[in-house]
ZAMARGU-4260 file (C-alpha; in steps of 0.2 Angstrom, whole numbers, plus 5000, padded with zeros to 4 digits):
<rodrens>
0) 4986/5326/5209 | 5003/5336/5208 | 5015/5337/5193 | 5029/5324/5193 | 5042/5321/5180
5) 5040/5308/5167 | 5038/5292/5176 | 5048/5276/5175 | 5039/5261/5169 | 5033/5248/5179
10) 5041/5231/5174 | 5026/5218/5171 | 5031/5200/5168 | 5021/5188/5157 | 5016/5172/5166
15) 5012/5159/5151 | 5003/5143/5156 | 5017/5130/5158 | 5006/5116/5153 | 5002/5125/5136
20) 5021/5128/5134 | 5026/5109/5137 | 5012/5104/5124 | 5019/5116/5111 | 5037/5110/5114
25) 5031/5092/5112 | 5021/5094/5096 | 5030/5108/5088 | 5048/5103/5092 | 5052/5121/5097
30) 5061/5128/5113 | 5052/5132/5129 | 5057/5150/5125 | 5048/5151/5109 | 5033/5141/5115
35) 5032/5154/5130 | 5032/5169/5118 | 5018/5161/5108 | 5007/5156/5123 | 5009/5174/5130
40) 5002/5180/5113 | 4987/5169/5114 | 4994/5156/5102 | 4991/5140/5113 | 4987/5125/5102
45) 4999/5116/5090 | 4987/5120/5075 | 4987/5139/5080 | 5006/5139/5082 | 5008/5130/5065
50) 4997/5143/5056 | 5006/5158/5066 | 5024/5152/5062 | 5019/5147/5043 | 5008/5161/5037
55) 5001/5158/5019 | 4987/5165/5008 | 4976/5150/5011 | 4973/5156/5028 | 4965/5172/5022
60) 4946/5174/5025 | 4936/5176/5008 | 4932/5194/5003 | 4914/5189/5002 | 4914/5189/5020
65) 4914/5208/5020 | 4897/5216/5020 | 4894/5226/5004 | 4907/5218/4994 | 4894/5210/4981
70) 4887/5227/4977 | 4904/5235/4976 | 4910/5221/4964 | 4895/5223/4953 | 4897/5241/4951
75) 4916/5241/4948 | 4914/5227/4935 | 4900/5237/4926 | 4912/5252/4926 | 4926/5241/4919
80) 4915/5234/4905 | 4909/5251/4900 | 4926/5259/4901 | 4920/5272/4913 | 4931/5285/4921
85) 4934/5280/4939 | 4941/5292/4953 | 4950/5285/4967 | 4949/5296/4982 | 4962/5292/4996
90) 4969/5299/5012 | 4986/5308/5014 | 4995/5295/5026 | 5004/5280/5021 | 4989/5269/5022
95) 4978/5280/5011 | 4992/5283/4998 | 4995/5264/4997 | 4977/5260/4996 | 4975/5273/4982
100) 4989/5265/4972 | 4983/5247/4975 | 4965/5251/4967 | 4973/5262/4954 | 4986/5250/4948
105) 4973/5235/4947 | 4961/5246/4937 | 4974/5251/4925 | 4978/5233/4922 | 4960/5231/4916
110) 4962/5247/4904 | 4950/5257/4914 | 4953/5276/4915 | 4957/5281/4933 | 4960/5297/4942
115) 4969/5297/4958 | 4965/5311/4971 | 4972/5314/4988 | 4967/5329/4998 | 4978/5342/5006
120) 4978/5340/5025 | 4976/5358/5029 | 4966/5365/5014 | 4954/5351/5012 | 4955/5341/5028
125) 4951/5323/5031 | 4941/5313/5018 | 4931/5318/5003 | 4920/5334/5003 | 4906/5340/4992
130) 4918/5352/4984 | 4928/5337/4978 | 4913/5332/4968 | 4909/5348/4961 | 4927/5354/4957
135) 4935/5338/4953 | 4925/5324/4949 | 4912/5332/4938 | 4924/5342/4928 | 4934/5326/4924
140) 4918/5316/4918 | 4919/5304/4933 | 4905/5292/4934 | 4911/5282/4949 | 4921/5286/4964
145) 4930/5274/4975 | 4935/5280/4992 | 4950/5271/5001 | 4955/5273/5020 | 4941/5286/5021
150) 4923/5290/5018 | 4913/5282/5031 | 4908/5299/5038 | 4907/5308/5022 | 4888/5309/5021
155) 4887/5327/5013 | 4900/5321/4999 | 4890/5306/4995 | 4874/5316/4994 | 4883/5329/4983
160) 4888/5314/4971 | 4871/5307/4971 | 4864/5324/4966 | 4877/5325/4952 | 4873/5307/4945
165) 4890/5301/4951 | 4890/5283/4960 | 4901/5281/4976 | 4908/5266/4984 | 4915/5268/5001
170) 4930/5257/5007 | 4936/5262/5024 | 4941/5254/5041 | 4937/5268/5053 | 4923/5268/5065
175) 4905/5271/5058 | 4894/5284/5064 | 4876/5283/5068 | 4870/5287/5050 | 4879/5279/5035
180) 4882/5287/5019 | 4870/5284/5006 | 4883/5276/4994 | 4880/5262/4982 | 4891/5251/4992
185) 4900/5252/5008 | 4914/5240/5013 | 4920/5244/5031 | 4923/5229/5042 | 4918/5241/5057
190) 4900/5245/5050 | 4887/5237/5060 | 4881/5224/5048 | 4898/5217/5045 | 4902/5201/5054
195) 4917/5197/5043 | 4930/5195/5058 | 4941/5207/5048 | 4939/5223/5059 | 4957/5225/5061
200) 4961/5228/5042 | 4970/5243/5037 | 4963/5254/5023 | 4975/5246/5012 | 4969/5229/5017
205) 4951/5233/5013 | 4957/5240/4996 | 4966/5223/4993 | 4951/5213/4997 | 4941/5223/4985
210) 4953/5219/4970 | 4954/5201/4975 | 4935/5200/4973 | 4935/5210/4957 | 4948/5200/4949
215) 4939/5184/4954 | 4922/5190/4946 | 4932/5195/4930 | 4940/5178/4929 | 4923/5170/4931
220) 4917/5181/4916 | 4931/5176/4905 | 4939/5194/4906 | 4957/5189/4907 | 4957/5178/4892
225) 4961/5192/4881 | 4973/5201/4893 | 4986/5196/4906 | 4978/5193/4923 | 4988/5203/4937
230) 4997/5193/4950 | 4989/5200/4966 | 5005/5196/4977 | 5014/5209/4968 | 5002/5222/4977
235) 5007/5215/4994 | 5021/5227/4996 | 5009/5241/4995 | 4997/5232/5007 | 5012/5229/5019
240) 5018/5247/5019 | 5000/5253/5023 | 4996/5240/5036 | 5012/5242/5046 | 5013/5261/5045
245) 4994/5262/5051 | 4999/5252/5067 | 4985/5240/5066 | 4986/5223/5075 | 4999/5212/5066
250) 4988/5196/5069 | 4976/5186/5058 | 4975/5193/5040 | 4986/5208/5044 | 5001/5197/5049
255) 4999/5186/5033 | 4998/5202/5022 | 5013/5210/5030 | 5023/5194/5030 | 5019/5192/5010
260) 5023/5210/5007 | 5040/5211/5016 | 5044/5195/5006 | 5040/5205/4990 | 5051/5219/4996
265) 5065/5208/5000 | 5065/5199/4983 | 5056/5210/4970 | 5055/5228/4976 | 5047/5241/4965
270) 5058/5255/4960 | 5050/5267/4972 | 5052/5256/4987 | 5070/5252/4982 | 5074/5270/4981
275) 5065/5273/4998 | 5075/5259/5006 | 5091/5267/5000 | 5086/5284/5006 | 5082/5276/5023
280) 5098/5266/5024 | 5089/5250/5023 | 5094/5235/5012 | 5082/5223/5004 | 5089/5209/5014
285) 5087/5217/5030 | 5069/5224/5027 | 5057/5221/5042 | 5042/5229/5050 | 5054/5239/5062
290) 5063/5247/5046 | 5046/5251/5038 | 5039/5258/5054 | 5053/5270/5060 | 5063/5273/5044
295) 5053/5271/5028 | 5035/5276/5034 | 5040/5293/5042 | 5047/5298/5025 | 5031/5292/5016
300) 5020/5301/5029 | 5030/5317/5029 | 5023/5326/5013 | 5005/5322/5018 | 5008/5330/5035
305) 5016/5347/5029 | 5015/5347/5010 | 5006/5336/4998 | 5004/5317/4999 | 5006/5316/4979
310) 5024/5316/4981 | 5023/5299/4991 | 5011/5293/4977 | 5023/5298/4964 | 5038/5289/4972
315) 5028/5273/4974 | 5021/5274/4955 | 5039/5277/4948 | 5043/5266/4933 | 5062/5266/4937
320) 5075/5269/4949 | 5081/5284/4940 | 5064/5292/4942 | 5061/5287/4960 | 5079/5291/4967
325) 5076/5310/4967 | 5059/5309/4974 | 5065/5298/4988 | 5078/5312/4992 | 5064/5325/4992
330) 5054/5314/5004 | 5070/5314/5015 | 5071/5333/5014 | 5053/5335/5019 | 5054/5322/5033
335) 5070/5331/5040 | 5059/5348/5040 | 5045/5338/5048 | 5056/5331/5062 | 5063/5349/5066
340) 5045/5356/5067 | 5039/5342/5078 | 5054/5343/5090 | 5051/5362/5092 | 5033/5360/5095
345) 5035/5345/5108 | 5049/5354/5117 | 5038/5370/5118 | 5024/5360/5125 | 5035/5351/5139
350) 5042/5368/5143 | 5024/5375/5145 | 5019/5360/5157 | 5034/5362/5167 | 5030/5380/5170
355) 5012/5377/5173 | 5011/5361/5183 | 4993/5363/5188 | 4990/5356/5170 | 4994/5339/5176
360) 4980/5339/5188 | 4968/5336/5174 | 4964/5318/5168 | 4970/5323/5150 | 4980/5337/5141
365) 4970/5348/5129 | 4981/5362/5122 | 4979/5374/5107 | 4991/5387/5099 | 4991/5397/5084
370) 5009/5394/5080 | 5007/5374/5077 | 5006/5366/5061 | 4992/5354/5061 | 5001/5341/5052
375) 5014/5337/5065 | 5002/5337/5080 | 4998/5318/5080 | 5017/5314/5082 | 5019/5327/5096
380) 5004/5320/5104 | 5010/5302/5104 | 5027/5308/5112 | 5017/5316/5126 | 5006/5302/5129
385) 5022/5291/5131 | 5029/5305/5143 | 5014/5308/5154 | 5003/5293/5151 | 4986/5302/5149
390) 4976/5307/5134 | 4982/5321/5123 | 4973/5333/5111 | 4983/5346/5103 | 4975/5359/5092
395) 4982/5371/5079 | 4972/5387/5078 | 4971/5397/5062 | 4960/5412/5062 | 4943/5406/5069
400) 4946/5387/5063 | 4955/5374/5073 | 4961/5358/5068 | 4969/5345/5080 | 4975/5327/5083
405) 4973/5317/5098 | 4981/5301/5105 | 4975/5290/5120 | 4980/5277/5132 | 4973/5260/5135
410) 4956/5261/5143 | 4951/5278/5136 | 4942/5277/5119 | 4945/5294/5110 | 4930/5292/5098
415) 4919/5288/5112 | 4925/5304/5121 | 4924/5315/5105 | 4906/5308/5103 | 4901/5316/5119
420) 4908/5333/5113 | 4901/5332/5096 | 4890/5347/5098 | 4906/5358/5100 | 4915/5350/5085
425) 4912/5353/5066 | 4921/5336/5063 | 4930/5322/5070 | 4935/5303/5067 | 4947/5290/5070
430) 4949/5275/5081 | 4950/5272/5100 | 4968/5277/5102 | 4970/5291/5088 | 4958/5303/5081
435) 4957/5320/5072 | 4945/5335/5077 | 4939/5351/5069 | 4931/5365/5078 | 4928/5383/5079
440) 4939/5393/5090 | 4925/5401/5100 | 4921/5382/5106 | 4938/5378/5113 | 4934/5382/5131
445) 4918/5372/5130 | 4926/5357/5121 | 4940/5357/5133 | 4928/5355/5148 | 4917/5343/5140
450) 4932/5332/5134 | 4939/5332/5152 | 4922/5326/5158 | 4921/5312/5146 | 4939/5306/5150
455) 4934/5308/5168 | 4919/5297/5165 | 4929/5283/5157 | 4943/5283/5169 | 4932/5282/5185
460) 4937/5268/5195 | 4953/5265/5186 | 4969/5264/5196 | 4982/5277/5193 | 4988/5277/5176
465) 5006/5271/5174 | 5017/5267/5159 | 5022/5248/5158 | 5037/5239/5151 | 5030/5221/5147
470) 5044/5208/5150 | 5042/5191/5140 | 5055/5182/5150 | 5069/5183/5161 | 5084/5175/5154
475) 5103/5173/5157 | 5116/5178/5144 | 5121/5159/5141 | 5104/5157/5132 | 5107/5171/5120
480) 5113/5164/5104 | 5111/5166/5085 | 5101/5151/5085 | 5089/5156/5099 | 5087/5173/5090
485) 5083/5165/5073 | 5071/5154/5081 | 5062/5169/5089 | 5062/5178/5073 | 5050/5166/5066
490) 5037/5176/5076 | 5040/5191/5065 | 5033/5202/5058 | 5032/5212/5074 | 5021/5226/5078
495) 5005/5230/5086 | 4997/5215/5096 | 5013/5206/5092 | 5027/5216/5099 | 5045/5211/5097
500) 5049/5201/5112 | 5057/5210/5127 | 5069/5200/5139 | 5076/5204/5156 | 5093/5199/5163
505) 5099/5203/5181 | 5116/5208/5188 | 5124/5215/5173 | 5141/5223/5173 | 5145/5237/5160
510) 5163/5234/5156 | 5164/5247/5142 | 5154/5262/5136 | 5157/5272/5121 | 5145/5287/5115
515) 5137/5285/5098 | 5136/5303/5093 | 5126/5314/5105 | 5110/5313/5113 | 5113/5299/5125
520) 5116/5285/5113 | 5129/5272/5118 | 5138/5257/5112 | 5141/5245/5127 | 5150/5229/5132
525) 5140/5220/5145 | 5145/5205/5155 | 5135/5193/5166 | 5142/5178/5176 | 5131/5162/5175
530) 5136/5147/5185 | 5154/5154/5188 | 5157/5158/5169 | 5157/5175/5162 | 5147/5179/5146
535) 5150/5195/5137 | 5138/5203/5124 | 5138/5219/5114 | 5124/5230/5116 | 5117/5248/5110
540) 5106/5260/5120 | 5098/5274/5110 | 5091/5288/5121 | 5099/5282/5136 | 5108/5292/5150
545) 5119/5307/5146 | 5134/5300/5155 | 5140/5283/5161 | 5150/5281/5177 | 5164/5268/5175
550) 5160/5250/5179 | 5142/5253/5182 | 5132/5238/5188 | 5114/5236/5183 | 5102/5226/5194
555) 5092/5223/5179 | 5091/5227/5160 | 5077/5226/5148 | 5081/5223/5129 | 5077/5215/5112
560) 5090/5203/5106 | 5095/5203/5088 | 5109/5198/5076 | 5119/5213/5069 | 5125/5211/5051
565) 5140/5222/5048 | 5150/5220/5032 | 5145/5203/5031 | 5149/5198/5049 | 5135/5193/5060
570) 5135/5194/5079 | 5123/5195/5093 | 5119/5212/5099 | 5106/5218/5112 | 5096/5234/5110
575) 5093/5241/5128 | 5076/5247/5132 | 5078/5252/5150 | 5089/5248/5165 | 5089/5249/5184
580) 5105/5252/5194
</rodrens>
């Protein structure tokens, strides 16, 4: 293999079953366009389509389906009745912070003393460690620790807690190892004995299911007769933030929880989220999964990447906008710094690859440097995967210790590859597509070689990796109307496993192009002739070409179609993803 510049994606077209489309149109009264989008996502029957288009809490599976739930509820309820001090140990990303606050706020409703603790990414590393037991929990008189979004691999910490007489409940959603921690209860839909069908829950979702079950048990015992019972829908804004930010599939329970949470953010946003929206230039009326993913979540994630996630927890916990607004501004400052660090790191890596093209001969990229900050390596790895379409592990070296992040491509399971290298690692964890690693610097060469072999083994027989642009439908401009866009929006919230539909139109004239700042961003006026009639539609193209020749004609364009709301005026606008001239 020789080095080539970042490849252009292959345009792949969906071909949904026409009989299924006709059946949905007949029974649902929807357009063939919407029916085709549903069928392409595996929603093929009228009952399934009705559930998809009308999500509600009644569609959620029972918390009792989660293995370990009964034992966890028994212990939490006992702690509430005895007024024990409970520590909530979270993670430093959005999912971990929101999961921490979900359990914390619920327990505070019961009057139980609660201590939240989120580790420092660099100083503590991922998940709970024995020193958190000896230095934090024991000194605070904690008798029960509940982990959220972490803990499934924290065997040593659980052993330390048991030795100190402190019970631990693990709630997590990451892959379990061969030996589970000796905790009093483990709630993780990915553990071997769990057949709940809830594998795709985020950490915030697992935490939410725990408080649903605890509230129900307390209701049975008559606990709420003497105090106000919390409305759990008010927690859904936090669940939606964690779920969307963690890029779990927005199908099934996750779709319902995200839908409910976005509705809470639109109608009754808590002060911290309202201030975060303002800092992100998002209005409650316009909030959607894209705004959460690309504007709000990066700000919430930034402190946990390069400083402390306590700042994000403080924002979401704020009791008033006056308290929250300056914290939101601080998150913006931290995120701007994070962006600068990430751009510099990614650029330096690309320059290094361009100067050393032999690196592209390997099935993956494993790189290490002592100038990198470990908190931004996951983002850089994602950008490199998108650019080169191969698994990437980036490792920050500090003295003799190394900490890194990896991202993968479909068909290569990172956790499985890292398991094959476990004798060269001091720790690792994550998902098939994203993972973190720790190792000693002296083991870097051996790890690099073993990881490459593991990726080679998984990719043996695979066709050459190419990036793909998935096209849902080829349509003409006459079919793009506010009504058709509003109908398609019923499929939201969009995200992993339910991407925003991508459409293709052919033979498009650019009759006007104006730059939007710098960096290849453009405002366009496009024209297509359909049956002898001209149709013009506005468009924007971010990260497009650096220059536009006059009166360019595109053979085809790929885009999202949306309704732009500006100063109360709504109009159709396309968001260009790619074009071929």
